[in-house]
C-alpha positions in Angstrom: 0.0 0.0 0.0 2.8 2.3 0.8 4.6 1.5 -2.5 1.4 2.4 -4.5 1.1 5.8 -2.7 4.8 6.6 -3.4 4.4 5.7 -7.1 1.4 7.9 -7.4 3.2 10.8 -5.7 6.2 10.3 -8.1 3.9 10.3 -11.1 2.3 13.5 -10.0 5.6 15.1 -9.2 7.2 14.4 -12.7 6.3 16.8 -15.5 4.4 15.5 -18.6 6.2 15.4 -22.0 4.8 18.2 -24.3 5.1 18.4 -28.1 5.4 22.0 -29.2 4.4 21.3 -32.8 6.3 21.9 -36.0 4.7 25.0 -37.5 3.7 25.3 -41.2 4.0 28.1 -43.7 2.5 28.1 -47.1 1.9 30.1 -50.2 -1.6 31.4 -50.8 -4.2 28.8 -49.8 -7.3 30.6 -51.3 -7.7 31.2 -55.0 -8.7 30.1 -58.4 -8.8 26.4 -59.1 -6.6 24.6 -59.9 -4.8 26.1 -57.0 -1.1 25.2 -56.5 0.0 25.5 -52.9 3.6 25.0 -51.5 3.8 23.9 -47.9 7.0 24.3 -45.7 7.5 22.7 -42.3 9.2 25.1 -39.9 10.9 22.5 -37.7 13.7 20.0 -38.1 12.6 16.4 -38.3 13.7 13.2 -39.7 10.3 12.7 -41.4 7.6 14.9 -42.7 4.4 13.4 -43.8 1.7 15.5 -45.4 -1.9 14.6 -45.8 -3.3 17.1 -48.3 -7.0 16.5 -47.4 -8.0 15.3 -50.8 -7.0 11.7 -50.3 -3.4 12.1 -51.4 -0.2 12.3 -49.3 3.4 13.4 -49.7 6.7 13.7 -47.8 9.4 16.3 -47.5 10.0 19.4 -45.6 8.8 21.5 -48.5 6.3 20.2 -50.9 4.0 21.5 -53.6 0.5 20.3 -54.3 -2.2 21.3 -56.8 -5.8 21.3 -55.6 -8.9 20.9 -57.8 -12.0 22.9 -56.8 -13.1 22.3 -53.2 -12.4 22.9 -49.5 -9.5 20.9 -48.0 -7.8 20.7 -44.6 -4.2 19.4 -45.0 -2.2 18.2 -42.0 1.5 17.6 -41.2 2.9 14.7 -39.1 6.5 14.9 -38.0 8.9 13.8 -35.2 8.1 17.2 -33.5 4.4 16.5 -33.7 3.4 12.8 -33.9 -0.3 13.8 -34.0 -1.5 15.4 -37.3 -0.9 19.1 -37.2 -3.4 21.3 -39.2 -1.8 23.2 -42.1 -4.7 25.6 -42.7 -7.8 25.4 -44.8 -7.4 25.4 -48.5 -10.1 27.0 -50.6 -9.7 26.2 -54.3 -12.5 28.0 -56.1 -13.9 27.3 -59.6 -16.3 30.0 -60.8 -17.8 30.0 -64.3 -20.1 32.7 -65.5 -22.2 32.3 -68.6 -24.5 34.6 -70.6 -25.8 35.1 -74.1 -23.3 36.1 -76.8 -25.5 39.0 -77.9 -28.5 40.9 -76.5 -30.5 43.8 -77.6 -30.0 47.1 -75.9 -32.5 47.2 -72.9 -33.1 43.5 -73.0 -33.4 41.4 -69.8 -31.1 38.3 -69.9 -30.3 35.5 -67.5 -26.7 35.0 -66.3 -25.8 31.6 -65.0 -23.0 31.1 -62.4 -21.5 27.7 -61.4 -19.2 27.7 -58.4 -17.3 25.0 -56.5 -17.3 24.9 -53.5 -20.7 26.4 -52.7 -20.0 30.1 -52.0 -22.2 33.2 -52.4 -21.8 34.6 -55.9 -22.4 38.3 -56.5 -22.4 40.7 -59.4 -22.6 44.5 -59.0 -23.9 44.0 -55.5 -26.6 41.5 -56.3 -26.4 37.9 -55.3 -27.2 34.9 -57.6 -30.1 32.7 -56.5 -29.8 29.1 -57.5 -27.1 30.1 -59.9 -29.2 32.6 -61.8 -29.3 36.4 -62.0 -31.5 38.5 -64.3 -29.8 41.6 -65.6 -30.7 44.3 -68.2 -28.2 45.0 -71.0 -27.7 48.8 -71.1 -24.1 49.0 -72.2 -21.1 47.2 -73.5 -19.2 46.9 -70.1 -18.2 43.3 -69.2 -20.2 41.5 -66.5 -17.9 40.4 -63.6 -19.1 37.9 -60.9 -17.4 37.5 -57.6 -17.0 34.4 -55.4 -14.6 35.0 -52.5 -11.4 36.4 -54.0 -12.2 34.8 -57.5 -13.9 36.5 -60.4 -15.3 35.3 -63.7 -16.2 37.6 -66.6 -18.6 37.3 -69.5 -18.9 39.8 -72.3 -22.3 40.3 -74.0 -22.1 42.1 -77.3 -24.9 44.7 -77.0 -27.1 45.3 -80.1 -28.2 48.9 -80.2 -31.5 50.0 -81.6 -31.4 51.7 -85.0 -34.5 53.7 -85.9 -34.8 54.7 -89.6 -37.5 56.7 -91.3 -38.1 58.8 -94.4 -38.7 62.5 -94.2 -40.5 64.1 -97.2 -42.7 62.9 -100.0 -41.5 60.1 -102.2 -42.3 61.7 -105.5 -40.1 62.7 -108.4 -38.3 65.9 -107.8 -39.1 66.0 -104.1 -36.8 66.7 -101.2 -36.7 63.2 -99.6 -34.1 62.1 -97.0 -33.4 59.2 -94.8 -33.1 60.1 -91.1 -31.8 57.6 -88.5 -31.2 57.6 -84.8 -29.1 55.2 -82.7 -30.0 54.2 -79.2 -27.8 54.8 -77.3 -26.0 57.4 -79.4 -22.6 56.2 -78.2 -23.1 52.7 -79.6 -21.5 53.7 -83.0 -21.6 56.0 -86.0 -24.5 56.0 -88.4 -23.7 55.4 -92.1 -26.1 55.8 -95.0 -28.5 58.4 -93.8 -29.0 61.5 -95.9 -30.7 62.8 -99.1 -32.4 60.4 -101.5 -32.1 60.7 -105.2 -35.6 61.5 -106.5 -34.7 62.5 -110.1 -36.5 59.6 -111.6 -39.4 57.3 -110.8 -38.0 54.1 -109.3 -38.0 51.7 -106.4 -35.5 53.1 -103.9 -33.9 50.5 -101.6 -32.0 52.3 -98.9 -29.7 50.8 -96.3 -28.5 52.4 -93.1 -25.8 50.8 -91.0 -23.5 51.6 -88.1 -19.8 51.5 -87.5 -19.9 50.1 -84.0 -18.1 51.4 -80.9 -16.1 48.8 -78.8 -18.4 46.2 -77.3 -21.4 47.0 -79.5 -22.7 45.1 -82.4 -23.0 46.6 -85.9 -26.6 47.0 -87.0 -28.2 47.7 -90.3 -31.8 48.5 -91.4 -33.2 48.7 -94.9 -36.2 50.7 -96.1 -37.9 50.6 -99.4 -40.0 53.3 -101.0 -41.6 53.9 -104.4 -40.6 57.2 -105.9 -43.7 58.0 -108.0 -44.8 60.5 -110.5 -48.3 61.5 -109.5 -50.8 62.9 -112.1 -52.4 66.0 -110.7 -55.3 68.0 -111.9 -58.0 70.5 -110.6 -59.3 69.1 -107.4 -56.3 66.9 -106.5 -55.1 67.1 -102.9 -52.3 65.8 -100.7 -48.5 65.7 -100.5 -48.0 65.5 -104.2 -49.9 68.8 -104.7 -47.9 70.4 -101.9 -44.6 69.2 -103.5 -45.8 70.7 -106.8 -46.6 74.0 -105.2 -43.3 74.2 -103.4 -41.4 73.5 -106.6 -43.3 76.1 -108.5 -42.7 78.7 -105.8 -39.0 77.8 -105.9 -39.1 78.7 -109.6 -40.9 82.0 -108.6 -44.2 81.2 -110.2 -47.2 82.7 -108.4 -49.0 80.0 -106.5 -50.6 79.4 -103.1 -48.9 76.6 -101.1 -51.9 74.9 -99.5 -51.9 71.3 -100.7 -55.0 71.8 -102.8 -54.9 71.8 -106.6 -57.1 74.9 -107.1 -57.4 77.6 -109.8 -54.1 79.1 -108.6 -52.3 75.8 -109.3 -53.9 75.5 -112.7 -52.8 79.0 -113.6 -49.3 78.5 -112.2 -48.9 75.3 -114.2 -50.2 77.2 -117.3 -47.5 79.8 -116.7 -44.8 77.2 -116.4 -46.0 75.4 -119.5 -46.0 78.7 -121.4 -42.5 79.7 -120.3 -41.1 76.2 -121.2 -43.0 76.0 -124.5 -45.1 73.0 -123.5 -48.7 72.2 -124.3 -50.9 74.4 -122.1 -53.0 71.7 -120.3 -53.0 73.0 -116.7 -52.4 69.4 -115.5 -49.3 67.6 -114.2 -48.1 64.5 -115.9 -44.9 62.4 -115.4 -43.2 64.4 -118.1 -44.1 67.7 -116.5 -42.5 66.5 -113.2 -39.3 65.8 -115.0 -39.5 69.3 -116.6 -40.1 70.9 -113.2 -37.1 69.1 -111.8 -34.7 70.3 -114.4 -36.2 73.8 -115.0 -34.6 77.1 -113.8 -36.0 80.5 -112.9 -37.0 82.4 -116.1 -34.8 85.2 -117.2 -35.8 88.8 -117.8 -35.1 90.5 -121.1 -34.3 93.9 -119.6 -32.3 95.1 -116.6 -33.5 97.1 -113.6 -36.9 97.1 -111.9 -39.9 96.8 -114.1 -42.7 94.6 -115.5 -42.4 92.5 -118.6 -45.3 91.1 -120.6 -44.5 88.4 -123.1 -47.4 88.2 -125.6 -46.0 85.1 -127.3 -45.7 83.1 -124.0 -48.7 84.9 -122.4 -46.8 85.5 -119.1 -46.0 88.5 -116.9 -42.7 88.9 -115.1 -42.1 91.1 -112.1 -38.4 92.0 -112.4 -36.1 93.3 -109.6 -32.5 94.2 -110.3 -32.8 92.4 -113.6 -34.0 89.2 -112.1 -37.5 87.7 -112.3 -39.0 87.5 -108.9 -42.6 86.6 -109.9 -44.1 84.8 -112.9 -47.9 85.2 -113.5 -50.1 83.7 -116.2 -51.8 86.4 -118.4 -54.3 86.7 -121.2 -53.7 89.6 -123.6 -55.9 91.0 -126.4 -57.7 88.4 -128.4 -57.1 90.4 -131.6 -53.4 91.0 -130.8 -54.2 94.6 -130.0 -52.3 94.8 -126.7 -49.8 97.5 -127.6 -46.1 96.6 -127.9 -43.4 98.8 -126.5 -42.2 100.5 -123.3 -45.0 102.1 -121.3 -45.3 103.6 -117.8 -48.0 103.3 -115.3 -49.9 106.6 -115.0 -52.9 105.6 -113.0 -53.8 103.0 -110.4 -57.2 102.2 -108.8 -57.7 100.3 -105.6 -60.5 97.7 -105.9 -62.8 97.6 -108.9 -62.8 100.2 -111.7 -65.9 99.0 -113.7 -65.0 95.3 -114.2 -61.3 95.8 -113.9 -59.9 94.6 -110.5 -57.0 96.6 -109.1 -56.1 98.0 -112.5 -52.7 99.5 -113.3 -53.2 101.7 -116.4 -50.2 102.2 -118.8 -51.9 103.5 -122.0 -55.3 105.1 -122.3 -57.7 102.3 -121.2 -55.1 99.6 -121.4 -54.2 98.2 -118.0 -52.7 95.2 -116.1 -55.7 94.1 -114.0 -57.3 91.2 -112.3 -60.1 89.3 -114.0 -62.2 86.2 -113.3 -61.4 84.5 -116.6 -57.7 84.1 -117.6 -57.5 81.4 -120.2 -54.1 80.2 -121.5 -54.5 82.1 -124.7 -55.2 85.7 -125.8 -58.8 86.5 -124.9 -59.1 90.1 -123.6 -60.2 93.3 -125.2 -56.6 94.5 -125.2 -55.7 94.7 -121.5 -53.3 92.3 -119.7 -55.6 90.1 -117.6 -54.1 88.4 -114.5 -55.9 86.0 -112.1 -58.0 87.7 -109.4 -56.3 85.9 -106.5 -52.9 87.4 -107.4 -54.1 90.9 -108.5 -53.5 92.6 -105.2 -50.0 91.2 -105.0 -49.1 92.4 -108.5 -50.8 95.8 -107.7 -48.4 96.2 -104.7 -45.4 95.5 -107.0 -46.3 98.2 -109.5 -45.9 101.8 -108.4 -46.9 104.9 -110.4 -44.4 105.4 -113.1 -43.3 101.8 -113.2 -42.0 100.7 -116.6 -43.9 98.0 -118.5 -42.2 96.3 -121.4 -44.6 94.5 -123.7 -43.1 92.3 -126.4 -43.5 89.2 -128.4 
């Protein structure tokens, strides 16, 4: 009994044998898979046995091991530490982000993220749910997902929106152009917009494209339109009439631009046909459209400021600084009795003077005046008839003493 007590006392009195451990250093143990890690034991030992945590082992004071994706807890066994000594937790991360190759600007698309081991995956502050995240494509910047310290990038080529439309009326001789807008504007440069050739009747196929900025797709849009030659006559309405009136005004023919083919249009067409030596029909045909397209402003015969009446062509020119500023259809004397020569206005009457409307007298009872009937041939008693609707305008252009040249 005494021997047992002594033994127990000795056992309590002797210190226990402690193993301080070896100590392990390593290169980075968290990163993209496959992750290569180099382990180094910090102690001196006759043996170093490594268990890498993935079912494989190795020996040596310094050893390198490559980890596939996953979480691993390697250990070291040495003379300094017979029990396995933890060497840290290795996190080898495989992150793969997928998305469509292309998407329209403003389109919602689904991004898919696959990650091993299971870690939260975020993108621009949003977290994937069950490996999915819905995003809206509003630019060309790459999409970058994060899982721990690892990132994965996908680039989606953004397809901008190209809006193309025609401005103007697609008729021969019209001002027609292709206009285009790109959304967003910074997605590239527009090529192909601009004026359309309307010199002839045809089917116009027009293509607008872009030269894309980085990260954006090139886009192209085609439009087709028929450039037609409308036939117009008294009573016609619409854009064709408006285009006719605008062209006549460009050539300085007196006309009201209102889109309605009225008496003013008939008389303006008469005037144009007279000046160009064409049949005096007062209607617009495909041939007349071509003539209008290629015609120029009529030329005055005399310099300075005055009025010219051409009995052969049955037109009146208001001339300023030697240039025709207004062309008006007239009807002179049916018997050819409208006097030729240079005359000067000696009397003017506001309103009606008998049946003469806003007359400008230049010789006895001969006058330039408005009248309800102005046919495309000589029909008056000798005066120079002009349409009623333009009579006040011509009246304002003619002052007392104004020179009037009448010739054939």
